[in-house]
C-alpha positions in Angstrom: 44.0 0.5 53.5 42.2 -1.0 50.6 42.1 -4.7 50.1 40.7 -6.8 47.2 37.5 -8.6 47.4 38.8 -12.0 47.8 41.3 -10.8 50.6 38.4 -9.1 52.4 36.2 -12.3 52.2 39.0 -14.5 53.4 39.7 -12.2 56.3 36.0 -12.0 57.2 35.6 -15.7 57.1 38.8 -16.1 59.2 37.3 -13.8 61.8 34.2 -16.0 62.0 31.7 -14.7 59.5 30.0 -17.6 57.7 31.1 -17.8 54.1 27.5 -17.3 52.8 27.2 -14.0 54.8 30.6 -12.9 53.5 29.5 -13.5 49.9 26.2 -11.7 50.5 28.0 -8.7 52.1 30.6 -8.7 49.4 27.9 -8.7 46.8 26.4 -5.5 48.3 29.8 -3.8 48.2 30.3 -4.8 44.6 26.8 -3.5 43.7 27.6 -0.2 45.4 30.8 0.1 43.4 28.8 -0.4 40.2 26.5 2.4 41.3 23.4 0.1 41.7 22.3 2.2 44.7 22.7 5.6 43.0 19.2 5.7 41.5 16.3 7.1 43.5 12.9 5.6 43.1 10.1 8.2 43.6 7.8 5.5 45.2 8.9 6.2 48.8 8.3 9.9 48.5 4.9 9.2 47.1 4.0 6.8 49.9 5.2 9.1 52.8 4.2 12.4 51.3 7.5 14.0 51.7 11.0 13.8 50.4 13.0 11.0 52.2 16.0 11.8 54.3 19.2 10.5 52.8 21.5 8.1 54.7 24.3 10.7 54.3 22.2 13.4 56.0 21.4 11.1 58.9 25.0 10.1 59.3 26.2 13.7 59.1 23.7 14.7 61.8 24.9 11.9 64.1 28.6 12.7 63.5 28.1 16.5 64.2 26.5 15.8 67.6 28.7 16.6 70.6 
């Protein structure tokens, strides 16, 4: 089920999430929808000397464990 932003926020606040936290969380969801997390900055790879592991890869490994 997909709900609109304001409905999600109202539900989160009704369940006890502070309004400021709901606004912050909703802002991250909105940014993700706009693709703001899609770019990869090469700085981390430079710093750690290897290609970083994606969140998707980590989650797939966790889900595939028995």
